[in-house]
VEXKEPA-36547 format. One line per 3 residues: number of its first residue (from 1); their letters; for each residue x, y, z of C-alpha. Coordinates in steps of 0.05 Angstrom, whole numbers, always signed. Example, Ala and Ser with C-alpha at 12.3 -4.5 7.8 and 13.67 -1.06 7.14 Angstrom:
BEGIN
1 = as = +246/-90/+156 | +273/-21/+143
END
This chain:
BEGIN
1 = mng = +210/+36/+496 | +161/+104/+504 | +120/+76/+444
4 = lvm = +107/+7/+473 | +91/+58/+532 | +32/+94/+495
7 = laq = +11/+23/+460 | -5/-6/+527 | -42/+63/+550
10 = qfv = -87/+54/+488 | -99/-8/+504 | -120/+9/+570
13 = elm = -167/+64/+541 | -199/+23/+501 | -222/-30/+549
16 = dpm = -290/-7/+547 | -340/-62/+538 | -385/-31/+482
19 = vll = -326/-16/+439 | -300/-84/+450 | -376/-118/+432
22 = ill = -381/-64/+373 | -308/-87/+347 | -328/-167/+351
25 = mst = -398/-149/+308 | -354/-108/+260 | -300/-153/+255
28 = llg = -359/-210/+242 | -392/-163/+190 | -321/-160/+148
31 = vii = -317/-230/+145 | -384/-234/+117 | -378/-176/+67
34 = gal = -305/-208/+47 | -328/-272/+37 | -391/-243/-13
37 = pgl = -358/-239/-86 | -353/-165/-101 | -370/-137/-33
40 = sat = -298/-120/-18 | -262/-78/+48 | -270/-22/+9
43 = mgi = -337/-28/-6 | -354/-46/+70 | -315/+14/+90
46 = all = -343/+67/+37 | -416/+52/+61 | -397/+52/+128
49 = tgl = -359/+120/+135 | -424/+154/+117 | -476/+117/+161
52 = tyk = -426/+125/+221 | -419/+200/+212 | -446/+222/+282
55 = fpl = -423/+167/+321 | -374/+177/+376 | -306/+174/+353
58 = dyt = -291/+105/+397 | -350/+71/+356 | -333/+100/+286
61 = fai = -269/+76/+281 | -285/+4/+321 | -327/-8/+268
64 = llg = -289/+18/+208 | -225/-22/+228 | -264/-85/+247
67 = vyv = -291/-90/+178 | -224/-68/+146 | -191/-126/+193
70 = gai = -242/-180/+188 | -255/-155/+99 | -189/-178/+82
73 = ygg = -187/-244/+118 | -263/-266/+98 | -253/-265/+22
76 = sms = -198/-321/+42 | -263/-366/+56 | -305/-369/-8
79 = ail = -240/-372/-33 | -220/-432/-10 | -289/-465/-9
82 = lni = -319/-441/-75 | -252/-417/-120 | -289/-354/-125
85 = pgt = -245/-306/-87 | -287/-262/-38 | -231/-199/-52
88 = asa = -186/-194/-90 | -124/-200/-53 | -155/-274/-44
91 = aat = -146/-293/-109 | -82/-322/-93 | -104/-361/-28
94 = ale = -155/-395/-79 | -92/-432/-119 | -85/-473/-57
97 = ghp = -137/-470/-14 | -194/-494/-63 | -154/-555/-79
100 = lal = -146/-572/-6 | -216/-566/+6 | -223/-615/-58
103 = qgk = -178/-662/-15 | -234/-655/+41 | -189/-612/+89
106 = aet = -231/-548/+72 | -235/-537/+154 | -170/-542/+161
109 = aik = -160/-491/+102 | -198/-442/+130 | -168/-447/+209
112 = vtr = -102/-448/+180 | -112/-385/+137 | -142/-357/+202
115 = las = -85/-360/+241 | -51/-335/+186 | -86/-274/+175
118 = iig = -71/-261/+243 | -14/-266/+251 | +10/-227/+194
121 = tfi = -37/-172/+220 | -6/-172/+280 | +58/-164/+252
124 = gil = +39/-103/+210 | +3/-65/+272 | +78/-80/+314
127 = ala = +107/-50/+245 | +55/+15/+241 | +70/+30/+320
130 = lia = +143/+25/+325 | +180/+25/+256 | +140/+63/+217
133 = ppl = +187/+132/+206 | +238/+85/+178 | +189/+40/+123
136 = tsi = +159/+116/+107 | +226/+140/+86 | +240/+76/+44
139 = alk = +165/+95/+11 | +187/+160/-3 | +247/+134/-55
142 = fts = +197/+110/-91 | +178/+146/-163 | +144/+129/-219
145 = pey = +204/+90/-241 | +199/+48/-187 | +125/+33/-191
148 = fml = +123/+17/-260 | +178/-35/-251 | +142/-51/-177
151 = alf = +79/-66/-220 | +102/-97/-277 | +141/-147/-228
154 = gvl = +77/-171/-198 | +44/-181/-263 | +110/-225/-287
157 = icg = +114/-253/-224 | +29/-277/-216 | +37/-294/-299
160 = siv = +93/-347/-287 | +66/-382/-226 | -7/-393/-236
163 = tsd = +11/-425/-305 | -5/-508/-305 | +39/-513/-367
166 = ipl = +79/-457/-396 | +98/-392/-366 | +88/-355/-428
169 = kgw = +3/-369/-419 | +4/-339/-345 | +55/-266/-386
172 = igg = -10/-270/-441 | -67/-273/-387 | -21/-215/-361
175 = lig = -19/-183/-432 | -97/-186/-435 | -114/-154/-371
178 = lli = -60/-103/-378 | -102/-81/-450 | -159/-94/-413
181 = aqi = -140/-40/-365 | -127/+16/-414 | -198/+13/-433
184 = gmd = -233/+85/-414 | -212/+154/-404 | -130/+169/-403
187 = tlq = -115/+207/-336 | -59/+236/-358 | -78/+276/-419
190 = gas = -159/+264/-419 | -159/+226/-484 | -209/+161/-491
193 = rfd = -184/+95/-518 | -222/+28/-536 | -284/+62/-517
196 = fgn = -314/+52/-594 | -362/+102/-587 | -388/+77/-527
199 = nal = -412/+121/-468 | -399/+76/-419 | -326/+54/-445
202 = mgg = -313/+114/-429 | -294/+105/-352 | -267/+48/-356
205 = iem = -277/-29/-338 | -292/-28/-253 | -231/-80/-222
208 = vpa = -295/-112/-186 | -348/-128/-243 | -284/-158/-282
211 = mig = -258/-207/-222 | -333/-229/-217 | -335/-248/-280
214 = fya = -263/-273/-288 | -285/-322/-223 | -353/-331/-207
217 = ipe = -383/-337/-270 | -343/-394/-312 | -360/-442/-240
220 = vik = -421/-424/-250 | -431/-448/-321 | -379/-505/-307
223 = afa = -429/-531/-250 | -492/-532/-305 | -444/-551/-361
226 = khd = -436/-622/-333 | -478/-679/-347 | -519/-705/-306
229 = ded = -481/-767/-293 | -421/-712/-282 | -462/-672/-234
232 = mtv = -421/-679/-166 | -429/-643/-105 | -361/-621/-71
235 = nel = -382/-668/-17 | -386/-720/-67 | -321/-718/-83
238 = kde = -290/-722/-10 | -308/-713/+59 | -284/-671/+111
241 = kke = -229/-709/+138 | -226/-712/+212 | -147/-702/+204
244 = kis = -97/-701/+265 | -61/-634/+250 | -44/-583/+294
247 = vir = -50/-516/+259 | -11/-485/+310 | +44/-526/+300
250 = lvy = +34/-521/+228 | +37/-463/+217 | +98/-456/+269
253 = gkl = +131/-498/+228 | +131/-452/+167 | +161/-394/+208
256 = rlv = +212/-377/+164 | +155/-375/+106 | +110/-330/+152
259 = vqs = +165/-274/+168 | +190/-281/+103 | +110/-262/+75
262 = ali = +115/-214/+124 | +160/-169/+113 | +135/-175/+35
265 = glg = +73/-148/+70 | +94/-88/+114 | +142/-66/+51
268 = iga = +98/-67/-8 | +35/-40/+35 | +75/+24/+57
271 = lpg = +88/+33/-23 | +23/+93/-37 | -23/+59/-66
274 = vge = -7/-14/-83 | -39/-46/-26 | -71/-113/-7
277 = dva = -80/-148/-72 | -1/-143/-89 | +28/-160/-35
280 = awv = -16/-224/-34 | +18/-239/-107 | +92/-222/-85
283 = ayg = +87/-266/-28 | +60/-331/-56 | +105/-324/-108
286 = aak = +169/-315/-59 | +137/-383/-25 | +143/-415/-90
289 = kts = +211/-393/-102 | +237/-413/-38 | +190/-475/-13
292 = kep = +232/-550/-15 | +163/-575/-44 | +149/-524/-93
295 = ekf = +120/-590/-139 | +63/-585/-80 | +45/-515/-95
298 = gtg = -27/-514/-142 | -39/-581/-116 | -56/-560/-47
301 = sye = -3/-535/-12 | -13/-504/+61 | +53/-459/+40
304 = gai = +18/-429/-20 | -50/-414/+28 | -7/-385/+88
307 = ape = +42/-343/+47 | -14/-293/+18 | -50/-288/+71
310 = vgn = -2/-263/+121 | +33/-221/+65 | -50/-179/+54
313 = naa = -60/-182/+127 | +11/-153/+141 | +4/-97/+83
316 = igg = -57/-70/+137 | -9/-41/+181 | +42/-24/+124
319 = ami = -22/+14/+82 | -34/+50/+141 | +36/+74/+160
322 = pml = +36/+120/+91 | -36/+139/+106 | -24/+164/+177
325 = tla = +48/+197/+178 | +44/+221/+101 | -32/+231/+83
328 = vpg = -20/+182/+27 | -62/+116/+23 | -21/+46/+12
331 = spp = -88/+17/-5 | -147/+29/-31 | -186/+13/+30
334 = aav = -138/+55/+76 | -157/+109/+18 | -226/+112/+39
337 = llg = -201/+106/+112 | -170/+167/+99 | -230/+210/+85
340 = alm = -270/+186/+145 | -207/+214/+193 | -217/+275/+152
343 = ihn = -290/+278/+163 | -278/+271/+230 | -236/+335/+231
346 = irp = -172/+283/+248 | -113/+303/+192 | -69/+248/+178
349 = gpm = +8/+282/+150 | +80/+293/+178 | +46/+339/+232
352 = imr = +1/+282/+259 | +55/+270/+322 | +52/+342/+338
355 = dnp = -17/+353/+333 | -48/+285/+353 | +14/+245/+377
358 = tfi = -35/+183/+413 | -70/+172/+355 | -25/+131/+315
361 = yyv = -20/+86/+378 | -93/+91/+392 | -103/+63/+319
364 = aal = -49/+9/+321 | -84/-20/+391 | -149/-19/+365
367 = lfl = -121/-58/+307 | -93/-115/+349 | -164/-120/+387
370 = gvv = -185/-129/+321 | -138/-189/+307 | -174/-218/+372
373 = alw = -245/-208/+347 | -221/-237/+283 | -205/-300/+314
376 = iag = -266/-305/+355 | -299/-286/+297 | -272/-344/+253
379 = mil = -283/-391/+308 | -353/-384/+300 | -361/-380/+216
382 = akp = -310/-431/+207 | -352/-488/+215 | -418/-459/+187
385 = mtk = -387/-432/+120 | -350/-505/+111 | -428/-532/+106
388 = ilk = -433/-489/+29 | -390/-554/+10 | -453/-599/+32
391 = vpk = -490/-558/-7 | -510/-590/-85 | -487/-551/-135
394 = iyl = -549/-546/-168 | -577/-510/-114 | -516/-470/-90
397 = mpi = -486/-436/-155 | -558/-397/-180 | -541/-366/-112
400 = vaa = -473/-359/-127 | -494/-328/-191 | -542/-275/-153
403 = lsi = -504/-252/-116 | -448/-245/-165 | -502/-200/-201
406 = vga = -513/-151/-145 | -444/-159/-121 | -424/-120/-198
409 = yai = -482/-83/-206 | -463/-50/-130 | -408/-20/-140
412 = nnr = -440/+29/-177 | -506/+26/-185 | -493/+8/-264
415 = afd = -523/-45/-309 | -463/-36/-353 | -427/-69/-297
418 = ivv = -476/-132/-300 | -456/-134/-384 | -383/-130/-355
421 = clv = -395/-186/-307 | -429/-229/-356 | -373/-217/-426
424 = fgv = -316/-233/-373 | -341/-296/-350 | -361/-323/-417
427 = lgy = -284/-311/-442 | -263/-328/-368 | -300/-396/-384
430 = ild = -266/-404/-456 | -201/-381/-426 | -210/-437/-372
433 = kmq = -224/-485/-419 | -154/-466/-450 | -122/-468/-381
436 = ysp = -107/-395/-373 | -114/-373/-306 | -154/-320/-293
439 = api = -112/-295/-237 | -56/-251/-281 | -115/-225/-320
442 = vlg = -144/-197/-255 | -88/-169/-223 | -62/-139/-304
445 = iil = -128/-100/-292 | -113/-87/-220 | -41/-61/-236
448 = gnm = -55/-34/-317 | -61/+41/-298 | -5/+37/-251
451 = ide = +35/+9/-303 | +12/+55/-355 | +16/+122/-321
454 = nfr = +83/+113/-290 | +112/+84/-349 | +91/+161/-384
457 = rsl = +105/+191/-334 | +180/+171/-324 | +188/+179/-398
460 = ivs = +163/+253/-398 | +209/+265/-338 | +275/+232/-372
463 = dgs = +260/+266/-440 | +246/+204/-477 | +305/+163/-446
466 = lsi = +292/+90/-421 | +355/+97/-376 | +319/+128/-321
469 = fvt = +300/+53/-305 | +374/+29/-301 | +403/+87/-272
472 = rpi = +361/+91/-214 | +378/+38/-159 | +310/+2/-135
475 = sll = +286/+7/-214 | +343/-27/-235 | +344/-74/-178
478 = flv = +273/-90/-203 | +293/-102/-272 | +343/-144/-250
481 = iiv = +296/-196/-208 | +239/-196/-269 | +301/-215/-320
484 = fvi = +327/-264/-274 | +254/-294/-271 | +235/-297/-344
487 = vrm = +308/-328/-358 | +301/-379/-300 | +235/-399/-327
490 = iik = +257/-405/-398 | +308/-451/-375 | +270/-490/-321
493 = kkp = +225/-504/-377 | +276/-541/-425 | +294/-598/-384
496 = aaq = +230/-611/-353 | +204/-613/-442 | +275/-664/-442
499 = aaa = +242/-710/-396 | +180/-703/-416 | +205/-730/-481
502 = epv = +250/-789/-454 | +199/-836/-441 | +167/-827/-513
505 = aaa = +235/-833/-542 | +248/-898/-503 | +182/-921/-525
508 = sne = +194/-915/-589 | +257/-950/-587 | +230/-1010/-558
511 = ee = +174/-1022/-615 | +233/-1013/-662
END
């Protein structure tokens, strides 16, 4: 109850018109940053941290947290409209959001994901303000074996749910991503791996240029690879339907899914270094596993769009918990925020409640106002953004290509990242023709170093014994789930193959 009182006091102190205006403008900026391929929440916060160094403290954190909240949601807009996730955490949203857009439901999909994002962020804020210590104590139990199993679980789940025919293709994609992540300097021993004598490869493959390459460039190639008579604009596929759908009622009808996804996002967000990307995929996988209509996933399911958006936005509050209480960021954007706090002489960690007892509640209140700003920003941008669907691809895709190249270059100001983007773009186009989804590849790149480092660190601790993965309860739990998922997918595919073979056999008997 004392926490709620302190939270209310912070709300009163933040009722400054200038702070509220700055928060709204920064949230709008965050949505735009998130929607542009290659410009992530991490980059937006990093760029603005230096620019706001001499700003008053209230203005600085209004800008940084507004960009954070806005960018995590903004990635879903380009994912829905163009099948190009603006941020890595929106890749799961693209699986259902873009098919909905092609069915003429783009505006509804954007509104649904906006409401889901707001609910997820709000639940994350409540956790930050009220239940930070219990979640932190759970996160402290995670060591190398647990992180290894969690990351491996994420790649396997992603691989098993995005494939259109057999899970093996998804798992092969995840393996490709893991192999790509091994390029560069080994962080444990400093050895260079798979650089082929190229100094540029010693730094490894950056996730953002790779993600842009796998998602954006294939869309550009596909748009211009069509013959003139096949060249279509999205507008010609279907006009926007004037659906009589209550977005609030639709999301409210999925309340169990919302709570489930929020809890997943909170739990994963609170794990140091994991972040919103993994939270989105695990929430999407859990939604498909528990759905009454799993056959709709991949064809345009509102459930599949709601789950990752609730998950990745709930992870915002979750990621702030270890950052503020342990000084260990829960996600890359939180890591940049940690640096911003240090610059302004605020020292997160176990002593923060003694040195600055109201700061956690201040951040929670500011994030809550950011949710309100996100609602307003979403209303302002939803309809104009859907107009992108009306632009013929012959005009739209060159713009997407230019933004993709700029986004790939801007992350490190290296021309080599443009080469990475283009090479992976061609590879992504070839894999798309072979019906391989880019999602597990990108997730493999994101989690590759985490898997490698924690696996090897676990073996070092256990003197090379694999028993460490089964003697720790949380690690064993993840291992059991992984085995269950693999066995279930294999068993599930056998009856499907038999069912597909029955009509063929019946037809051959009739001919005889």
